[in-house]
mmCIF entry with sequence, helices, sheets and N, C-alpha, C, O atoms, coordinates in Angstrom:
data_MODEL
# 
_entry.id   MODEL 
# 
_entity.id                         1 
_entity.type                       polymer 
_entity.pdbx_number_of_molecules   1 
# 
_entity_poly.entity_id                      1 
_entity_poly.type                           'polypeptide(L)' 
_entity_poly.nstd_linkage                   no 
_entity_poly.nstd_monomer                   no 
_entity_poly.pdbx_seq_one_letter_code       MTAKTILVKIRIPEYLIKKIDNLQERGIYTSRTEVILDSVRRLVFAYRTDNPLKIA 
_entity_poly.pdbx_seq_one_letter_code_can   MTAKTILVKIRIPEYLIKKIDNLQERGIYTSRTEVILDSVRRLVFAYRTDNPLKIA 
_entity_poly.pdbx_strand_id                 A 
# 
loop_
_entity_poly_seq.entity_id 
_entity_poly_seq.num 
_entity_poly_seq.mon_id 
_entity_poly_seq.hetero 
1 1  MET n 
1 2  THR n 
1 3  ALA n 
1 4  LYS n 
1 5  THR n 
1 6  ILE n 
1 7  LEU n 
1 8  VAL n 
1 9  LYS n 
1 10 ILE n 
1 11 ARG n 
1 12 ILE n 
1 13 PRO n 
1 14 GLU n 
1 15 TYR n 
1 16 LEU n 
1 17 ILE n 
1 18 LYS n 
1 19 LYS n 
1 20 ILE n 
1 21 ASP n 
1 22 ASN n 
1 23 LEU n 
1 24 GLN n 
1 25 GLU n 
1 26 ARG n 
1 27 GLY n 
1 28 ILE n 
1 29 TYR n 
1 30 THR n 
1 31 SER n 
1 32 ARG n 
1 33 THR n 
1 34 GLU n 
1 35 VAL n 
1 36 ILE n 
1 37 LEU n 
1 38 ASP n 
1 39 SER n 
1 40 VAL n 
1 41 ARG n 
1 42 ARG n 
1 43 LEU n 
1 44 VAL n 
1 45 PHE n 
1 46 ALA n 
1 47 TYR n 
1 48 ARG n 
1 49 THR n 
1 50 ASP n 
1 51 ASN n 
1 52 PRO n 
1 53 LEU n 
1 54 LYS n 
1 55 ILE n 
1 56 ALA n 
# 
_struct_asym.id          A 
_struct_asym.entity_id   1 
# 
loop_
_struct_conf.conf_type_id 
_struct_conf.id 
_struct_conf.pdbx_PDB_helix_id 
_struct_conf.beg_label_comp_id 
_struct_conf.beg_label_asym_id 
_struct_conf.beg_label_seq_id 
_struct_conf.pdbx_beg_PDB_ins_code 
_struct_conf.end_label_comp_id 
_struct_conf.end_label_asym_id 
_struct_conf.end_label_seq_id 
_struct_conf.pdbx_end_PDB_ins_code 
_struct_conf.beg_auth_comp_id 
_struct_conf.beg_auth_asym_id 
_struct_conf.beg_auth_seq_id 
_struct_conf.end_auth_comp_id 
_struct_conf.end_auth_asym_id 
_struct_conf.end_auth_seq_id 
_struct_conf.pdbx_PDB_helix_class 
_struct_conf.details 
_struct_conf.pdbx_PDB_helix_length 
HELX_P HELX_P1 AA1 GLU A 14 ? GLU A 25 ? GLU A 14 GLU A 25 1 ? 12 
HELX_P HELX_P2 AA2 ARG A 32 ? ALA A 46 ? ARG A 32 ALA A 46 1 ? 15 
# 
_struct_conf_type.id          HELX_P 
_struct_conf_type.criteria    ? 
_struct_conf_type.reference   ? 
# 
loop_
_atom_site.group_PDB 
_atom_site.id 
_atom_site.type_symbol 
_atom_site.label_atom_id 
_atom_site.label_alt_id 
_atom_site.label_comp_id 
_atom_site.label_asym_id 
_atom_site.label_entity_id 
_atom_site.label_seq_id 
_atom_site.pdbx_PDB_ins_code 
_atom_site.Cartn_x 
_atom_site.Cartn_y 
_atom_site.Cartn_z 
_atom_site.occupancy 
_atom_site.B_iso_or_equiv 
_atom_site.pdbx_formal_charge 
_atom_site.auth_seq_id 
_atom_site.auth_comp_id 
_atom_site.auth_asym_id 
_atom_site.auth_atom_id 
_atom_site.pdbx_PDB_model_num 
ATOM 1   N N  . MET A 1 1  ? 2.137   -53.431 -37.803 1.00 0.00 ? 1  MET A N  1 
ATOM 2   C CA . MET A 1 1  ? 2.642   -52.449 -38.778 1.00 0.00 ? 1  MET A CA 1 
ATOM 3   C C  . MET A 1 1  ? 2.463   -51.116 -37.934 1.00 0.00 ? 1  MET A C  1 
ATOM 4   O O  . MET A 1 1  ? 1.432   -50.850 -37.318 1.00 0.00 ? 1  MET A O  1 
ATOM 5   N N  . THR A 1 2  ? 3.510   -50.371 -37.978 1.00 0.00 ? 2  THR A N  1 
ATOM 6   C CA . THR A 1 2  ? 3.519   -49.039 -37.229 1.00 0.00 ? 2  THR A CA 1 
ATOM 7   C C  . THR A 1 2  ? 3.310   -47.939 -38.248 1.00 0.00 ? 2  THR A C  1 
ATOM 8   O O  . THR A 1 2  ? 3.974   -47.997 -39.283 1.00 0.00 ? 2  THR A O  1 
ATOM 9   N N  . ALA A 1 3  ? 2.463   -46.946 -38.066 1.00 0.00 ? 3  ALA A N  1 
ATOM 10  C CA . ALA A 1 3  ? 2.238   -45.939 -38.894 1.00 0.00 ? 3  ALA A CA 1 
ATOM 11  C C  . ALA A 1 3  ? 3.495   -45.015 -38.941 1.00 0.00 ? 3  ALA A C  1 
ATOM 12  O O  . ALA A 1 3  ? 4.194   -44.834 -37.943 1.00 0.00 ? 3  ALA A O  1 
ATOM 13  N N  . LYS A 1 4  ? 3.735   -44.466 -40.095 1.00 0.00 ? 4  LYS A N  1 
ATOM 14  C CA . LYS A 1 4  ? 4.845   -43.534 -40.288 1.00 0.00 ? 4  LYS A CA 1 
ATOM 15  C C  . LYS A 1 4  ? 4.607   -42.290 -39.504 1.00 0.00 ? 4  LYS A C  1 
ATOM 16  O O  . LYS A 1 4  ? 3.467   -41.826 -39.501 1.00 0.00 ? 4  LYS A O  1 
ATOM 17  N N  . THR A 1 5  ? 5.504   -41.732 -38.875 1.00 0.00 ? 5  THR A N  1 
ATOM 18  C CA . THR A 1 5  ? 5.397   -40.548 -38.028 1.00 0.00 ? 5  THR A CA 1 
ATOM 19  C C  . THR A 1 5  ? 6.155   -39.374 -38.628 1.00 0.00 ? 5  THR A C  1 
ATOM 20  O O  . THR A 1 5  ? 7.169   -39.618 -39.282 1.00 0.00 ? 5  THR A O  1 
ATOM 21  N N  . ILE A 1 6  ? 5.760   -38.162 -38.466 1.00 0.00 ? 6  ILE A N  1 
ATOM 22  C CA . ILE A 1 6  ? 6.346   -36.913 -38.976 1.00 0.00 ? 6  ILE A CA 1 
ATOM 23  C C  . ILE A 1 6  ? 6.540   -35.938 -37.764 1.00 0.00 ? 6  ILE A C  1 
ATOM 24  O O  . ILE A 1 6  ? 5.622   -35.665 -36.991 1.00 0.00 ? 6  ILE A O  1 
ATOM 25  N N  . LEU A 1 7  ? 7.716   -35.473 -37.669 1.00 0.00 ? 7  LEU A N  1 
ATOM 26  C CA . LEU A 1 7  ? 8.049   -34.489 -36.589 1.00 0.00 ? 7  LEU A CA 1 
ATOM 27  C C  . LEU A 1 7  ? 7.334   -33.120 -36.859 1.00 0.00 ? 7  LEU A C  1 
ATOM 28  O O  . LEU A 1 7  ? 7.522   -32.525 -37.920 1.00 0.00 ? 7  LEU A O  1 
ATOM 29  N N  . VAL A 1 8  ? 6.558   -32.660 -35.935 1.00 0.00 ? 8  VAL A N  1 
ATOM 30  C CA . VAL A 1 8  ? 5.898   -31.323 -36.108 1.00 0.00 ? 8  VAL A CA 1 
ATOM 31  C C  . VAL A 1 8  ? 6.301   -30.547 -34.827 1.00 0.00 ? 8  VAL A C  1 
ATOM 32  O O  . VAL A 1 8  ? 6.103   -30.976 -33.690 1.00 0.00 ? 8  VAL A O  1 
ATOM 33  N N  . LYS A 1 9  ? 6.876   -29.383 -35.119 1.00 0.00 ? 9  LYS A N  1 
ATOM 34  C CA . LYS A 1 9  ? 7.353   -28.489 -34.018 1.00 0.00 ? 9  LYS A CA 1 
ATOM 35  C C  . LYS A 1 9  ? 6.222   -27.559 -33.713 1.00 0.00 ? 9  LYS A C  1 
ATOM 36  O O  . LYS A 1 9  ? 5.669   -27.009 -34.665 1.00 0.00 ? 9  LYS A O  1 
ATOM 37  N N  . ILE A 1 10 ? 5.809   -27.317 -32.470 1.00 0.00 ? 10 ILE A N  1 
ATOM 38  C CA . ILE A 1 10 ? 4.704   -26.420 -32.065 1.00 0.00 ? 10 ILE A CA 1 
ATOM 39  C C  . ILE A 1 10 ? 5.149   -25.646 -30.768 1.00 0.00 ? 10 ILE A C  1 
ATOM 40  O O  . ILE A 1 10 ? 6.000   -26.105 -30.005 1.00 0.00 ? 10 ILE A O  1 
ATOM 41  N N  . ARG A 1 11 ? 4.588   -24.575 -30.592 1.00 0.00 ? 11 ARG A N  1 
ATOM 42  C CA . ARG A 1 11 ? 4.840   -23.869 -29.382 1.00 0.00 ? 11 ARG A CA 1 
ATOM 43  C C  . ARG A 1 11 ? 3.598   -23.996 -28.535 1.00 0.00 ? 11 ARG A C  1 
ATOM 44  O O  . ARG A 1 11 ? 2.476   -23.740 -28.970 1.00 0.00 ? 11 ARG A O  1 
ATOM 45  N N  . ILE A 1 12 ? 3.851   -24.407 -27.294 1.00 0.00 ? 12 ILE A N  1 
ATOM 46  C CA . ILE A 1 12 ? 2.708   -24.579 -26.352 1.00 0.00 ? 12 ILE A CA 1 
ATOM 47  C C  . ILE A 1 12 ? 2.857   -23.611 -25.134 1.00 0.00 ? 12 ILE A C  1 
ATOM 48  O O  . ILE A 1 12 ? 3.972   -23.516 -24.623 1.00 0.00 ? 12 ILE A O  1 
ATOM 49  N N  . PRO A 1 13 ? 1.882   -22.935 -24.665 1.00 0.00 ? 13 PRO A N  1 
ATOM 50  C CA . PRO A 1 13 ? 2.108   -22.009 -23.533 1.00 0.00 ? 13 PRO A CA 1 
ATOM 51  C C  . PRO A 1 13 ? 2.510   -22.840 -22.267 1.00 0.00 ? 13 PRO A C  1 
ATOM 52  O O  . PRO A 1 13 ? 2.133   -24.003 -22.122 1.00 0.00 ? 13 PRO A O  1 
ATOM 53  N N  . GLU A 1 14 ? 3.218   -22.248 -21.449 1.00 0.00 ? 14 GLU A N  1 
ATOM 54  C CA . GLU A 1 14 ? 3.713   -22.930 -20.192 1.00 0.00 ? 14 GLU A CA 1 
ATOM 55  C C  . GLU A 1 14 ? 2.598   -23.410 -19.412 1.00 0.00 ? 14 GLU A C  1 
ATOM 56  O O  . GLU A 1 14 ? 2.699   -24.552 -18.963 1.00 0.00 ? 14 GLU A O  1 
ATOM 57  N N  . TYR A 1 15 ? 1.585   -22.767 -19.174 1.00 0.00 ? 15 TYR A N  1 
ATOM 58  C CA . TYR A 1 15 ? 0.510   -23.192 -18.357 1.00 0.00 ? 15 TYR A CA 1 
ATOM 59  C C  . TYR A 1 15 ? -0.136  -24.613 -18.885 1.00 0.00 ? 15 TYR A C  1 
ATOM 60  O O  . TYR A 1 15 ? -0.642  -25.454 -18.142 1.00 0.00 ? 15 TYR A O  1 
ATOM 61  N N  . LEU A 1 16 ? -0.024  -24.707 -20.241 1.00 0.00 ? 16 LEU A N  1 
ATOM 62  C CA . LEU A 1 16 ? -0.682  -26.040 -20.724 1.00 0.00 ? 16 LEU A CA 1 
ATOM 63  C C  . LEU A 1 16 ? 0.520   -27.083 -20.514 1.00 0.00 ? 16 LEU A C  1 
ATOM 64  O O  . LEU A 1 16 ? 0.205   -28.249 -20.274 1.00 0.00 ? 16 LEU A O  1 
ATOM 65  N N  . ILE A 1 17 ? 1.730   -26.775 -20.580 1.00 0.00 ? 17 ILE A N  1 
ATOM 66  C CA . ILE A 1 17 ? 2.768   -27.802 -20.423 1.00 0.00 ? 17 ILE A CA 1 
ATOM 67  C C  . ILE A 1 17 ? 2.749   -28.263 -18.959 1.00 0.00 ? 17 ILE A C  1 
ATOM 68  O O  . ILE A 1 17 ? 3.066   -29.422 -18.692 1.00 0.00 ? 17 ILE A O  1 
ATOM 69  N N  . LYS A 1 18 ? 2.389   -27.400 -18.006 1.00 0.00 ? 18 LYS A N  1 
ATOM 70  C CA . LYS A 1 18 ? 2.277   -27.719 -16.661 1.00 0.00 ? 18 LYS A CA 1 
ATOM 71  C C  . LYS A 1 18 ? 1.186   -28.700 -16.514 1.00 0.00 ? 18 LYS A C  1 
ATOM 72  O O  . LYS A 1 18 ? 1.344   -29.706 -15.822 1.00 0.00 ? 18 LYS A O  1 
ATOM 73  N N  . LYS A 1 19 ? 0.034   -28.436 -17.164 1.00 0.00 ? 19 LYS A N  1 
ATOM 74  C CA . LYS A 1 19 ? -1.167  -29.285 -17.011 1.00 0.00 ? 19 LYS A CA 1 
ATOM 75  C C  . LYS A 1 19 ? -0.736  -30.774 -17.763 1.00 0.00 ? 19 LYS A C  1 
ATOM 76  O O  . LYS A 1 19 ? -1.077  -31.862 -17.298 1.00 0.00 ? 19 LYS A O  1 
ATOM 77  N N  . ILE A 1 20 ? -0.006  -30.626 -18.882 1.00 0.00 ? 20 ILE A N  1 
ATOM 78  C CA . ILE A 1 20 ? 0.319   -31.931 -19.548 1.00 0.00 ? 20 ILE A CA 1 
ATOM 79  C C  . ILE A 1 20 ? 1.271   -32.725 -18.539 1.00 0.00 ? 20 ILE A C  1 
ATOM 80  O O  . ILE A 1 20 ? 1.067   -33.916 -18.301 1.00 0.00 ? 20 ILE A O  1 
ATOM 81  N N  . ASP A 1 21 ? 2.271   -32.043 -17.984 1.00 0.00 ? 21 ASP A N  1 
ATOM 82  C CA . ASP A 1 21 ? 3.169   -32.732 -17.123 1.00 0.00 ? 21 ASP A CA 1 
ATOM 83  C C  . ASP A 1 21 ? 2.563   -33.288 -15.874 1.00 0.00 ? 21 ASP A C  1 
ATOM 84  O O  . ASP A 1 21 ? 3.062   -34.253 -15.295 1.00 0.00 ? 21 ASP A O  1 
ATOM 85  N N  . ASN A 1 22 ? 1.447   -32.655 -15.449 1.00 0.00 ? 22 ASN A N  1 
ATOM 86  C CA . ASN A 1 22 ? 0.581   -33.138 -14.259 1.00 0.00 ? 22 ASN A CA 1 
ATOM 87  C C  . ASN A 1 22 ? -0.014  -34.501 -14.745 1.00 0.00 ? 22 ASN A C  1 
ATOM 88  O O  . ASN A 1 22 ? 0.134   -35.515 -14.063 1.00 0.00 ? 22 ASN A O  1 
ATOM 89  N N  . LEU A 1 23 ? -0.653  -34.511 -15.871 1.00 0.00 ? 23 LEU A N  1 
ATOM 90  C CA . LEU A 1 23 ? -1.212  -35.730 -16.385 1.00 0.00 ? 23 LEU A CA 1 
ATOM 91  C C  . LEU A 1 23 ? -0.245  -36.950 -16.430 1.00 0.00 ? 23 LEU A C  1 
ATOM 92  O O  . LEU A 1 23 ? -0.592  -38.103 -16.172 1.00 0.00 ? 23 LEU A O  1 
ATOM 93  N N  . GLN A 1 24 ? 1.014   -36.557 -16.791 1.00 0.00 ? 24 GLN A N  1 
ATOM 94  C CA . GLN A 1 24 ? 2.102   -37.542 -16.835 1.00 0.00 ? 24 GLN A CA 1 
ATOM 95  C C  . GLN A 1 24 ? 2.469   -37.994 -15.465 1.00 0.00 ? 24 GLN A C  1 
ATOM 96  O O  . GLN A 1 24 ? 2.563   -39.191 -15.196 1.00 0.00 ? 24 GLN A O  1 
ATOM 97  N N  . GLU A 1 25 ? 2.672   -37.068 -14.616 1.00 0.00 ? 25 GLU A N  1 
ATOM 98  C CA . GLU A 1 25 ? 2.985   -37.353 -13.181 1.00 0.00 ? 25 GLU A CA 1 
ATOM 99  C C  . GLU A 1 25 ? 1.933   -38.386 -12.462 1.00 0.00 ? 25 GLU A C  1 
ATOM 100 O O  . GLU A 1 25 ? 2.266   -39.328 -11.743 1.00 0.00 ? 25 GLU A O  1 
ATOM 101 N N  . ARG A 1 26 ? 0.678   -38.035 -12.787 1.00 0.00 ? 26 ARG A N  1 
ATOM 102 C CA . ARG A 1 26 ? -0.429  -38.907 -12.179 1.00 0.00 ? 26 ARG A CA 1 
ATOM 103 C C  . ARG A 1 26 ? -0.469  -40.275 -12.855 1.00 0.00 ? 26 ARG A C  1 
ATOM 104 O O  . ARG A 1 26 ? -1.240  -41.134 -12.429 1.00 0.00 ? 26 ARG A O  1 
ATOM 105 N N  . GLY A 1 27 ? 0.345   -40.510 -13.906 1.00 0.00 ? 27 GLY A N  1 
ATOM 106 C CA . GLY A 1 27 ? 0.391   -41.884 -14.574 1.00 0.00 ? 27 GLY A CA 1 
ATOM 107 C C  . GLY A 1 27 ? -0.656  -42.070 -15.578 1.00 0.00 ? 27 GLY A C  1 
ATOM 108 O O  . GLY A 1 27 ? -0.804  -43.191 -16.064 1.00 0.00 ? 27 GLY A O  1 
ATOM 109 N N  . ILE A 1 28 ? -1.452  -41.028 -15.967 1.00 0.00 ? 28 ILE A N  1 
ATOM 110 C CA . ILE A 1 28 ? -2.453  -41.123 -16.977 1.00 0.00 ? 28 ILE A CA 1 
ATOM 111 C C  . ILE A 1 28 ? -1.886  -41.376 -18.295 1.00 0.00 ? 28 ILE A C  1 
ATOM 112 O O  . ILE A 1 28 ? -2.420  -42.161 -19.079 1.00 0.00 ? 28 ILE A O  1 
ATOM 113 N N  . TYR A 1 29 ? -0.672  -40.644 -18.598 1.00 0.00 ? 29 TYR A N  1 
ATOM 114 C CA . TYR A 1 29 ? -0.029  -40.786 -19.902 1.00 0.00 ? 29 TYR A CA 1 
ATOM 115 C C  . TYR A 1 29 ? 1.500   -41.011 -19.464 1.00 0.00 ? 29 TYR A C  1 
ATOM 116 O O  . TYR A 1 29 ? 1.936   -40.600 -18.389 1.00 0.00 ? 29 TYR A O  1 
ATOM 117 N N  . THR A 1 30 ? 2.203   -41.650 -20.333 1.00 0.00 ? 30 THR A N  1 
ATOM 118 C CA . THR A 1 30 ? 3.635   -41.928 -20.138 1.00 0.00 ? 30 THR A CA 1 
ATOM 119 C C  . THR A 1 30 ? 4.501   -40.833 -20.611 1.00 0.00 ? 30 THR A C  1 
ATOM 120 O O  . THR A 1 30 ? 5.682   -40.844 -20.267 1.00 0.00 ? 30 THR A O  1 
ATOM 121 N N  . SER A 1 31 ? 4.023   -39.836 -21.404 1.00 0.00 ? 31 SER A N  1 
ATOM 122 C CA . SER A 1 31 ? 4.930   -38.852 -21.969 1.00 0.00 ? 31 SER A CA 1 
ATOM 123 C C  . SER A 1 31 ? 4.175   -37.677 -22.472 1.00 0.00 ? 31 SER A C  1 
ATOM 124 O O  . SER A 1 31 ? 2.955   -37.763 -22.606 1.00 0.00 ? 31 SER A O  1 
ATOM 125 N N  . ARG A 1 32 ? 4.865   -36.498 -22.784 1.00 0.00 ? 32 ARG A N  1 
ATOM 126 C CA . ARG A 1 32 ? 4.047   -35.408 -23.380 1.00 0.00 ? 32 ARG A CA 1 
ATOM 127 C C  . ARG A 1 32 ? 3.625   -35.745 -24.652 1.00 0.00 ? 32 ARG A C  1 
ATOM 128 O O  . ARG A 1 32 ? 2.507   -35.374 -25.009 1.00 0.00 ? 32 ARG A O  1 
ATOM 129 N N  . THR A 1 33 ? 4.409   -36.459 -25.483 1.00 0.00 ? 33 THR A N  1 
ATOM 130 C CA . THR A 1 33 ? 3.971   -36.871 -26.796 1.00 0.00 ? 33 THR A CA 1 
ATOM 131 C C  . THR A 1 33 ? 2.721   -37.615 -26.777 1.00 0.00 ? 33 THR A C  1 
ATOM 132 O O  . THR A 1 33 ? 1.851   -37.311 -27.594 1.00 0.00 ? 33 THR A O  1 
ATOM 133 N N  . GLU A 1 34 ? 2.500   -38.684 -25.827 1.00 0.00 ? 34 GLU A N  1 
ATOM 134 C CA . GLU A 1 34 ? 1.312   -39.400 -25.744 1.00 0.00 ? 34 GLU A CA 1 
ATOM 135 C C  . GLU A 1 34 ? 0.179   -38.520 -25.460 1.00 0.00 ? 34 GLU A C  1 
ATOM 136 O O  . GLU A 1 34 ? -0.863  -38.721 -26.084 1.00 0.00 ? 34 GLU A O  1 
ATOM 137 N N  . VAL A 1 35 ? 0.244   -37.499 -24.536 1.00 0.00 ? 35 VAL A N  1 
ATOM 138 C CA . VAL A 1 35 ? -0.795  -36.546 -24.246 1.00 0.00 ? 35 VAL A CA 1 
ATOM 139 C C  . VAL A 1 35 ? -1.272  -35.837 -25.486 1.00 0.00 ? 35 VAL A C  1 
ATOM 140 O O  . VAL A 1 35 ? -2.451  -35.800 -25.839 1.00 0.00 ? 35 VAL A O  1 
ATOM 141 N N  . ILE A 1 36 ? -0.259  -35.273 -26.124 1.00 0.00 ? 36 ILE A N  1 
ATOM 142 C CA . ILE A 1 36 ? -0.516  -34.527 -27.427 1.00 0.00 ? 36 ILE A CA 1 
ATOM 143 C C  . ILE A 1 36 ? -1.131  -35.314 -28.561 1.00 0.00 ? 36 ILE A C  1 
ATOM 144 O O  . ILE A 1 36 ? -1.958  -34.875 -29.360 1.00 0.00 ? 36 ILE A O  1 
ATOM 145 N N  . LEU A 1 37 ? -0.655  -36.460 -28.532 1.00 0.00 ? 37 LEU A N  1 
ATOM 146 C CA . LEU A 1 37 ? -1.249  -37.453 -29.643 1.00 0.00 ? 37 LEU A CA 1 
ATOM 147 C C  . LEU A 1 37 ? -2.638  -37.771 -29.417 1.00 0.00 ? 37 LEU A C  1 
ATOM 148 O O  . LEU A 1 37 ? -3.448  -37.794 -30.343 1.00 0.00 ? 37 LEU A O  1 
ATOM 149 N N  . ASP A 1 38 ? -2.951  -38.027 -28.176 1.00 0.00 ? 38 ASP A N  1 
ATOM 150 C CA . ASP A 1 38 ? -4.276  -38.385 -27.848 1.00 0.00 ? 38 ASP A CA 1 
ATOM 151 C C  . ASP A 1 38 ? -5.297  -37.214 -27.844 1.00 0.00 ? 38 ASP A C  1 
ATOM 152 O O  . ASP A 1 38 ? -6.487  -37.437 -28.067 1.00 0.00 ? 38 ASP A O  1 
ATOM 153 N N  . SER A 1 39 ? -4.841  -36.001 -27.598 1.00 0.00 ? 39 SER A N  1 
ATOM 154 C CA . SER A 1 39 ? -5.524  -34.866 -27.747 1.00 0.00 ? 39 SER A CA 1 
ATOM 155 C C  . SER A 1 39 ? -5.981  -34.594 -29.234 1.00 0.00 ? 39 SER A C  1 
ATOM 156 O O  . SER A 1 39 ? -7.114  -34.259 -29.582 1.00 0.00 ? 39 SER A O  1 
ATOM 157 N N  . VAL A 1 40 ? -4.908  -34.797 -30.022 1.00 0.00 ? 40 VAL A N  1 
ATOM 158 C CA . VAL A 1 40 ? -5.132  -34.545 -31.590 1.00 0.00 ? 40 VAL A CA 1 
ATOM 159 C C  . VAL A 1 40 ? -6.064  -35.593 -32.121 1.00 0.00 ? 40 VAL A C  1 
ATOM 160 O O  . VAL A 1 40 ? -6.955  -35.289 -32.914 1.00 0.00 ? 40 VAL A O  1 
ATOM 161 N N  . ARG A 1 41 ? -5.869  -36.886 -31.679 1.00 0.00 ? 41 ARG A N  1 
ATOM 162 C CA . ARG A 1 41 ? -6.838  -37.997 -32.122 1.00 0.00 ? 41 ARG A CA 1 
ATOM 163 C C  . ARG A 1 41 ? -8.296  -37.545 -31.763 1.00 0.00 ? 41 ARG A C  1 
ATOM 164 O O  . ARG A 1 41 ? -9.197  -37.514 -32.601 1.00 0.00 ? 41 ARG A O  1 
ATOM 165 N N  . ARG A 1 42 ? -8.444  -37.214 -30.514 1.00 0.00 ? 42 ARG A N  1 
ATOM 166 C CA . ARG A 1 42 ? -9.926  -36.845 -29.950 1.00 0.00 ? 42 ARG A CA 1 
ATOM 167 C C  . ARG A 1 42 ? -10.380 -35.627 -30.726 1.00 0.00 ? 42 ARG A C  1 
ATOM 168 O O  . ARG A 1 42 ? -11.570 -35.576 -31.037 1.00 0.00 ? 42 ARG A O  1 
ATOM 169 N N  . LEU A 1 43 ? -9.604  -34.682 -31.058 1.00 0.00 ? 43 LEU A N  1 
ATOM 170 C CA . LEU A 1 43 ? -10.069 -33.512 -31.782 1.00 0.00 ? 43 LEU A CA 1 
ATOM 171 C C  . LEU A 1 43 ? -10.469 -33.966 -33.186 1.00 0.00 ? 43 LEU A C  1 
ATOM 172 O O  . LEU A 1 43 ? -11.582 -33.676 -33.623 1.00 0.00 ? 43 LEU A O  1 
ATOM 173 N N  . VAL A 1 44 ? -9.581  -34.678 -33.913 1.00 0.00 ? 44 VAL A N  1 
ATOM 174 C CA . VAL A 1 44 ? -9.885  -35.087 -35.235 1.00 0.00 ? 44 VAL A CA 1 
ATOM 175 C C  . VAL A 1 44 ? -11.222 -36.051 -35.213 1.00 0.00 ? 44 VAL A C  1 
ATOM 176 O O  . VAL A 1 44 ? -12.085 -35.916 -36.080 1.00 0.00 ? 44 VAL A O  1 
ATOM 177 N N  . PHE A 1 45 ? -11.323 -36.912 -34.293 1.00 0.00 ? 45 PHE A N  1 
ATOM 178 C CA . PHE A 1 45 ? -12.493 -37.736 -34.164 1.00 0.00 ? 45 PHE A CA 1 
ATOM 179 C C  . PHE A 1 45 ? -13.759 -36.938 -34.005 1.00 0.00 ? 45 PHE A C  1 
ATOM 180 O O  . PHE A 1 45 ? -14.798 -37.263 -34.579 1.00 0.00 ? 45 PHE A O  1 
ATOM 181 N N  . ALA A 1 46 ? -13.656 -35.861 -33.195 1.00 0.00 ? 46 ALA A N  1 
ATOM 182 C CA . ALA A 1 46 ? -14.887 -35.101 -32.951 1.00 0.00 ? 46 ALA A CA 1 
ATOM 183 C C  . ALA A 1 46 ? -15.330 -34.308 -34.141 1.00 0.00 ? 46 ALA A C  1 
ATOM 184 O O  . ALA A 1 46 ? -16.466 -33.834 -34.171 1.00 0.00 ? 46 ALA A O  1 
ATOM 185 N N  . TYR A 1 47 ? -14.395 -34.126 -35.221 1.00 0.00 ? 47 TYR A N  1 
ATOM 186 C CA . TYR A 1 47 ? -14.802 -33.405 -36.342 1.00 0.00 ? 47 TYR A CA 1 
ATOM 187 C C  . TYR A 1 47 ? -15.034 -34.285 -37.567 1.00 0.00 ? 47 TYR A C  1 
ATOM 188 O O  . TYR A 1 47 ? -15.262 -33.797 -38.674 1.00 0.00 ? 47 TYR A O  1 
ATOM 189 N N  . ARG A 1 48 ? -14.972 -35.511 -37.349 1.00 0.00 ? 48 ARG A N  1 
ATOM 190 C CA . ARG A 1 48 ? -15.290 -36.633 -38.495 1.00 0.00 ? 48 ARG A CA 1 
ATOM 191 C C  . ARG A 1 48 ? -16.737 -36.404 -38.903 1.00 0.00 ? 48 ARG A C  1 
ATOM 192 O O  . ARG A 1 48 ? -17.621 -36.123 -38.094 1.00 0.00 ? 48 ARG A O  1 
ATOM 193 N N  . THR A 1 49 ? -16.918 -36.542 -40.210 1.00 0.00 ? 49 THR A N  1 
ATOM 194 C CA . THR A 1 49 ? -18.323 -36.379 -40.635 1.00 0.00 ? 49 THR A CA 1 
ATOM 195 C C  . THR A 1 49 ? -19.144 -37.626 -40.394 1.00 0.00 ? 49 THR A C  1 
ATOM 196 O O  . THR A 1 49 ? -20.371 -37.566 -40.318 1.00 0.00 ? 49 THR A O  1 
ATOM 197 N N  . ASP A 1 50 ? -18.508 -38.689 -40.280 1.00 0.00 ? 50 ASP A N  1 
ATOM 198 C CA . ASP A 1 50 ? -19.101 -39.983 -39.991 1.00 0.00 ? 50 ASP A CA 1 
ATOM 199 C C  . ASP A 1 50 ? -19.197 -40.293 -38.492 1.00 0.00 ? 50 ASP A C  1 
ATOM 200 O O  . ASP A 1 50 ? -19.566 -41.405 -38.115 1.00 0.00 ? 50 ASP A O  1 
ATOM 201 N N  . ASN A 1 51 ? -18.885 -39.370 -37.682 1.00 0.00 ? 51 ASN A N  1 
ATOM 202 C CA . ASN A 1 51 ? -18.882 -39.613 -36.333 1.00 0.00 ? 51 ASN A CA 1 
ATOM 203 C C  . ASN A 1 51 ? -20.369 -39.722 -35.776 1.00 0.00 ? 51 ASN A C  1 
ATOM 204 O O  . ASN A 1 51 ? -21.100 -38.731 -35.779 1.00 0.00 ? 51 ASN A O  1 
ATOM 205 N N  . PRO A 1 52 ? -20.780 -40.920 -35.313 1.00 0.00 ? 52 PRO A N  1 
ATOM 206 C CA . PRO A 1 52 ? -22.149 -41.118 -34.850 1.00 0.00 ? 52 PRO A CA 1 
ATOM 207 C C  . PRO A 1 52 ? -22.501 -40.329 -33.675 1.00 0.00 ? 52 PRO A C  1 
ATOM 208 O O  . PRO A 1 52 ? -23.694 -40.165 -33.421 1.00 0.00 ? 52 PRO A O  1 
ATOM 209 N N  . LEU A 1 53 ? -21.542 -39.786 -32.878 1.00 0.00 ? 53 LEU A N  1 
ATOM 210 C CA . LEU A 1 53 ? -21.797 -39.111 -31.695 1.00 0.00 ? 53 LEU A CA 1 
ATOM 211 C C  . LEU A 1 53 ? -22.018 -37.612 -31.894 1.00 0.00 ? 53 LEU A C  1 
ATOM 212 O O  . LEU A 1 53 ? -22.609 -36.961 -31.033 1.00 0.00 ? 53 LEU A O  1 
ATOM 213 N N  . LYS A 1 54 ? -21.561 -37.062 -32.998 1.00 0.00 ? 54 LYS A N  1 
ATOM 214 C CA . LYS A 1 54 ? -21.616 -35.742 -33.348 1.00 0.00 ? 54 LYS A CA 1 
ATOM 215 C C  . LYS A 1 54 ? -23.036 -35.234 -33.472 1.00 0.00 ? 54 LYS A C  1 
ATOM 216 O O  . LYS A 1 54 ? -23.889 -35.797 -34.158 1.00 0.00 ? 54 LYS A O  1 
ATOM 217 N N  . ILE A 1 55 ? -23.226 -34.190 -32.800 1.00 0.00 ? 55 ILE A N  1 
ATOM 218 C CA . ILE A 1 55 ? -24.550 -33.585 -32.701 1.00 0.00 ? 55 ILE A CA 1 
ATOM 219 C C  . ILE A 1 55 ? -24.568 -32.510 -33.781 1.00 0.00 ? 55 ILE A C  1 
ATOM 220 O O  . ILE A 1 55 ? -23.680 -31.657 -33.784 1.00 0.00 ? 55 ILE A O  1 
ATOM 221 N N  . ALA A 1 56 ? -25.606 -32.508 -34.769 1.00 0.00 ? 56 ALA A N  1 
ATOM 222 C CA . ALA A 1 56 ? -25.622 -31.570 -35.896 1.00 0.00 ? 56 ALA A CA 1 
ATOM 223 C C  . ALA A 1 56 ? -26.038 -30.276 -35.391 1.00 0.00 ? 56 ALA A C  1 
ATOM 224 O O  . ALA A 1 56 ? -26.129 -29.315 -36.155 1.00 0.00 ? 56 ALA A O  1 
# 
């Protein structure tokens, strides 16, 4: 089962796009979308209240 996706438009500074593209060129990610999704997942996980790794 695939999660429903919603299009979100954002503006990203050029220097970050260059870093995102570099990650893609190195084969770490397959697309800009994958880089941004992984980044958002990591951020959301870091702020979870049930995150066992979060330091109070």
